[in-house]
C-alpha positions in Angstrom: 5.0 -23.4 -3.4 5.0 -19.7 -4.6 7.9 -17.9 -2.9 7.2 -14.2 -2.1 9.3 -11.4 -0.6 8.4 -10.2 2.9 6.6 -7.2 1.3 4.5 -9.3 -1.0 3.7 -11.7 1.9 2.3 -8.8 3.8 0.2 -7.8 0.8 -1.1 -11.4 0.5 -1.9 -11.6 4.2 -4.0 -8.4 4.1 -5.8 -9.4 1.0 -7.6 -12.0 3.1 -10.0 -14.4 1.4 -12.8 -14.0 -1.1 -14.2 -15.0 -4.5 -12.3 -12.7 -6.9 -9.3 -10.4 -6.5 -7.9 -7.9 -8.9 -4.1 -7.5 -8.9 -3.4 -4.1 -10.5 0.2 -3.8 -11.8 0.6 -7.5 -11.4 4.2 -7.6 -12.8 5.2 -11.2 -13.0 2.0 -12.5 -11.4 3.6 -13.9 -8.2 1.0 -12.4 -5.8 -1.9 -13.5 -8.1 -0.5 -17.0 -8.2 -0.1 -17.1 -4.4 -3.6 -15.9 -3.8 -5.2 -18.8 -5.8 -2.6 -21.5 -5.0 -3.0 -20.9 -1.3 -6.8 -21.0 -1.5 -7.4 -17.4 -0.6 -9.3 -16.6 -3.7 -11.2 -18.7 -6.3 -9.9 -16.6 -9.1 -7.8 -13.5 -9.8 -7.8 -10.9 -12.5 -4.2 -9.9 -13.1 -3.7 -6.6 -14.8 -0.8 -4.5 -16.0 -0.4 -1.4 -18.2 2.4 -3.1 -20.2 2.4 -6.2 -22.3 5.9 -7.3 -21.2 5.0 -8.0 -17.5 1.8 -9.7 -18.7 3.8 -12.0 -21.0 6.1 -13.0 -18.1 3.1 -13.5 -15.8 1.3 -15.6 -18.5 4.4 -17.9 -18.7 4.7 -18.2 -14.9 1.0 -18.9 -14.5 1.0 -21.5 -17.1 4.0 -23.2 -15.5 2.2 -23.4 -12.2 -0.9 -24.8 -13.9 -3.1 -21.9 -12.8 -4.3 -20.5 -16.2 -7.9 -21.5 -15.6 -8.0 -19.4 -12.4 -6.1 -16.3 -13.3 -7.3 -14.0 -16.1 -4.8 -11.6 -17.6 -5.9 -8.1 -18.8 -4.0 -5.2 -20.4 -5.2 -2.3 -18.3 -4.2 1.2 -17.3 -5.0 1.1 -13.6 -8.6 0.0 -13.1 -9.9 0.8 -16.6 -10.3 -2.9 -17.6 -12.1 -3.8 -14.4 -15.9 -3.6 -14.0 -17.3 -2.1 -10.8 -18.0 -4.8 -8.3 -16.3 -7.5 -10.5 -13.7 -8.1 -7.8 -14.3 -8.0 -4.0 -10.7 -7.1 -3.3 -8.4 -4.8 -5.4 -4.6 -4.9 -4.8 -2.4 -2.1 -5.9 1.2 -2.6 -4.8 4.7 -1.5 -5.7 3.9 2.0 -6.9 4.4 5.5 -5.6 1.7 7.0 -3.5 0.9 9.8 -6.1 0.4 7.3 -8.9 -1.8 5.1 -6.7 -3.9 8.2 -5.8 -4.3 8.9 -9.5 -5.4 5.3 -10.2 -8.0 5.4 -7.5 -9.3 8.9 -8.6 -9.5 7.9 -12.3 -12.1 5.2 -11.6 -13.6 6.1 -8.2 -16.8 4.0 -8.6 -14.6 0.9 -9.2 -12.3 1.6 -6.3 -15.2 2.2 -3.9 -16.8 -1.1 -4.8 -14.1 -3.3 -3.4 -11.8 -3.6 -0.4 -8.4 -2.1 -1.2 -5.0 -3.5 -0.4 -2.5 -0.8 -1.0 1.3 -0.8 -0.7 2.6 2.7 -1.5 6.3 3.1 -1.8 6.6 6.8 -1.6 4.7 9.9 -0.5 3.5 7.8 2.4 2.0 10.6 4.6 0.4 12.4 1.7 -1.1 9.1 0.6 -2.7 8.5 4.0 -4.1 12.0 3.9 -5.5 11.3 0.4 -7.3 8.2 1.6 -8.9 10.0 4.5 -9.9 13.0 2.4 -11.5 10.7 -0.2 -13.5 8.8 2.4 -11.5 5.6 2.8 -11.3 4.0 6.2 -8.2 2.0 7.1 -9.3 -1.3 8.6 -6.0 -3.1 8.9 -2.3 -2.3 8.3 1.1 -4.0 8.5 4.6 -2.6 8.1 7.6 -4.6 7.0 11.3 -3.8 6.5 13.0 -5.3 3.4 16.5 -4.7 2.2 16.7 -1.6 4.4 13.5 0.0 3.2 10.2 0.3 5.1 6.9 -0.7 3.5 3.4 -0.1 4.9 0.6 -2.3 3.6 -2.9 -0.8 4.1 -6.3 -2.4 3.9 -9.0 0.2 3.3 -12.7 0.4 2.4 -14.8 3.3 1.3 -17.0 4.7 4.0 -16.7 4.2 7.8 -14.6 6.2 10.1 -11.8 8.1 8.4 -8.7 9.4 10.2 -8.3 13.1 11.0 -6.2 13.1 14.1 -2.4 13.3 14.3 -0.2 11.4 14.6 -2.6 8.6 13.5 -3.3 10.4 10.2 0.4 10.4 9.3 1.5 7.0 10.5 -1.5 4.8 10.9 -3.7 4.2 13.9 -3.6 0.4 13.5 0.2 0.4 13.5 0.6 2.8 16.4 -1.9 1.0 18.6 -0.3 -2.4 17.9 3.1 -1.0 18.9 4.7 -2.1 15.7 8.4 -2.5 16.2 9.0 -1.9 12.5 7.1 1.4 12.6 9.0 2.5 15.7 12.3 1.8 13.9 11.0 3.8 10.9 10.0 6.7 13.2 13.4 6.8 14.9 15.1 6.8 11.6 13.0 9.7 10.4 13.5 11.6 13.6 17.3 11.3 13.2 17.1 12.3 9.6 15.2 15.5 10.4 17.4 16.2 13.4 20.5 16.1 11.2 18.9 18.4 8.7 18.1 20.9 11.5 21.7 20.7 12.8 23.1 21.5 9.4 20.9 24.5 8.6 22.8 27.8 8.3 21.9 30.9 10.3 19.1 32.8 8.6 17.3 29.7 7.2 14.4 30.3 9.5 11.7 29.3 7.0 13.3 26.0 6.4 13.9 25.5 10.1 10.2 25.9 10.8 9.3 23.5 8.0 11.5 20.8 9.4 10.2 21.4 12.9 6.7 20.9 11.6 7.7 17.6 10.0 9.2 16.5 13.3 6.0 17.1 15.4 3.9 14.1 14.3 7.0 11.9 14.4 7.7 12.9 18.0 4.0 12.6 18.9 4.0 9.1 17.4 7.1 8.0 19.4 5.6 9.3 22.6 2.5 7.2 22.0 4.7 4.1 21.6 6.6 4.6 24.9 
């Protein structure tokens, strides 16, 4: 039995089922192994930009007896994947800005598959990027692990994109589901910005306005969840 962290379990859940998945930035191959060993995908293409993680993944995959179902590729993002080769592409454990660059560098490949994305920074900016580039979020989870909050997004190219706040910033699916983890995250962010406001010196009006603008979608999201 492949043991995954709560964050990686959420990634695996949103990957769903299919014929072939591509695991971009596969690290030690745990998600790739879980996808095939649990019968979610017939095969997985596990890719990483560095040979070190691929070597570790190769050893783990061999130990689990899954070498015939998981193909390893040295790849910078999606470069080693053919468009349409995988029906689901997973990109997890990276900053939102890096994930945006990966998707933009090979747009035809990204658009040809369902995407499972787990950005670890620049969360609101990344959501806006998806909407601006024409990706519709079809499902979403948020988990808390070791004090940090991780959204996991499933998106496809085309369909209805999000333009309305606070859904654009925090995810319509999460808000409409009443996610307790999201509410905890929002309360934490509201407190953080409130503390910042309270500590601003007189005369810092520009910064005060910036922080107040950051607070608006947070407060709107919390109101929706009342």
